[in-house]
Every structure is written in structure tokens, then in C-alpha cells.
N, C-alpha and C positions, 0 to 999 in steps of 0.2 A: 504494500500500500504506500502510495506516495504522500508527500507532505500536504498537498492540497486536500486529499481525501481525509486525512487525519484532522486537518483544520476544520473541514466542513462538519465532521462528526462532533468535534469538541464544541464548536459554536452552536450546533443544533441542540446538543445536550444542555449547554448552559442556558440557552433561550427557553428550552422546555422547563427547566427547573425554575427560572425566573417567572415564567408564565404561571406555573402551578402555585408558586408562593403568592403572587398577586391575586390570582383568582380565589385562593383559599382565604386570604385576608378580606377580600371584598365580600365573600359569602358570610364570613363571621360577622362583618359589620351589618349586613342585611339581616342576619338572624338576631343580632342584638337590637337593632331598630324595630324589628317585627315584634319582639318580646315587649319592648317598651311601649309600642303602640297598642298592643293587646292589653297590657296591664293598665294603661292610662284610660282606656275606654272613652276617648274623646275629651278628657279633661286636660286642657292645655297646661294648667299649672302643675298637675301631677306629671305630665309628660316632661316638662322642663326639669322638674325635681329629679325624676328618674334618669334623664339624660345626663344631668350634671353628676349624679351619683355614679352612673356607669363610667363616665369619663374619669372621675376621681379614682375609682377602683382600678380602672385600666392603667392609669398612670402609676399606681402603687404595685402593678404587676400581679394583681389578684387573678387567680385562674378563672376561666369563663364560667365553670359550673358554680363556683362560689359566688361570683358576681351575679349570676342569674338568681341564685337563692336569696341573696341580699336585696336584689331588686324586687322580687316577689314579696319579701317580708316588708319592705318599705311601702309597697302598694297596699298591702293588707292593713298596715298601721295608718295609712292615710284615710282609708275607708272606715 
């Protein structure tokens, strides 16, 4: 195999990995937003509170499952 073939394979693999990471991050964001929208049930104040809580927890590197549990608990306490 020549250098060009190896370069094409390496570039293709790198692009595939980057694409996968970007898509997975986007899907996680959509899932988080969908959870917040379903928990807020149209209440814009609760939605803003849950969004800020989610952002704060994400910046603290809290795992997604724990973040979702805390968001559900905050929504229950609000009601």
C-alpha cells in the first residue's frame, strides 16, 4: 500500500471519529432539552430554572443520569 492510500485511510478514520463525537454530543443535548421541556410542561419559569440547573450541573461534570435525576427532583419540588 502506498503513502496516498494510507493517508486516505487515516483521514477517513479521523473524520469518522470526529463525526461520531459531534453527533453523539448533539443527541445528548437534544435528549437533555427534551427532558427539560417535558418536565416544565409549558411553564417558562420552570423551564428556565431547569435549564440553568442543567447547565450548572454540566459545568460541574455531573454525569447525565445524575443530572436527569436532579432535574426530575427539582421539577417535583416546584410543583
